[in-house]
C-alpha positions, 0 to 999 in steps of 0.5 A: 508509558507514552513510549509504549503506546506511541506506535499504536497511536500511529497505527490507530491514526492509520485506521482512522484515516482509512475509515475517513477515506471510505466515507469521503469516497461515498461522498464522491470526494475521491481526491481527498479520499486518496489523500487520506490513504497517502497520509495513512501510508506515512503513519504506517511507515512510522509505527513500525520504525518507532516501535523498533526504535523505542524497543516496544514491539509487541504481538498486539501491535503487529496484529493491530497493524495488520487489521488497520492495513486491511481497511486503509490499504485494502478496503478503502482503495477498493471502494475509491476505485469502485465508486469512481470507476466500477459502480456502473459495470455490474457484477464484474465491478463487484468482483474486482472490488472484492478481490483486491482487499481479499488478496491484501488480507491473504498477503498480510496473513502470509507475512505474519506467519512467513516473514520471508527473505531478510531485506525483502517482502514476498509479494507487493506490500498492501501499503504500496498496492493500496496507494497505487489503487487509490491514486490511480482512481484519480486518473479515471477520466483520462483512461478510455475504458474502465476495464483497463482500470479493472485489469490494473486492479486485478494485476495489483491483486496478483502482485500482492499474493505473488512470490515476487520479491520487493525491497523492504527499506526497513534498515532506513531508520529514524534517529531518536532526535528526529522522532518529534519532528514526525508530527510536524512532517505529517502536518506539513503533508496534510496542509499540502494535501488540503491546498493541492488535493489533486496534485499531491496524490498524482505526484506519489502515484509515479514512484509507487508504480515504479516500485511495483514494476521494479519487482516484476522486472527483477523477477523476469530478469531472474527467470531469464538468468535461470533459463540461460543457466539451464540451457548452458547445462543442457548444452554441456 
């Protein structure tokens, strides 16, 4: 019985952290709000792997995961960015804030009906996009214009609904012997987050951005190869 509900417990924990992140954002605690999103990313990575490992996948769990992701990685990061950078910008700030979770919801809906190419996601996963946006908000004081952050927000929104392929890493499984270590790992991350609330999110920002740019680079390389092949065919 416990094995059946364990993956959903991770998913509900993810949703809970998303709600807490929104509350913290409204209290101007952006660092801790971003940390809630990051820990939510860890829980989101665990629920699917644990479900596959225990062979407890279900349509209920799949839908619950998508609904939780919209809140934690769509709405929460958008609210964090809005309160930290966009709230004085007027209607354009509203639109950028709304477009991000909308594109995230479209991305999840498409994934649920069209899983895509084996080994790849089609479009930037909302988990990565939300993690980037939430941690990017912590750099708002170092960015000369909020419009730069707005452009980055819209670019992330576009990547989610694009046809760009991203590796899934789903084959990186968790051994059964390590499943009970997961709660301890989360406790360590939470402790580090409390002790270093500003440093931890910024450390994770870089690999997330590299992951997003990796897909863009691969897409450009593929397009260049296709154009070269077409040019060769025309020359023949």
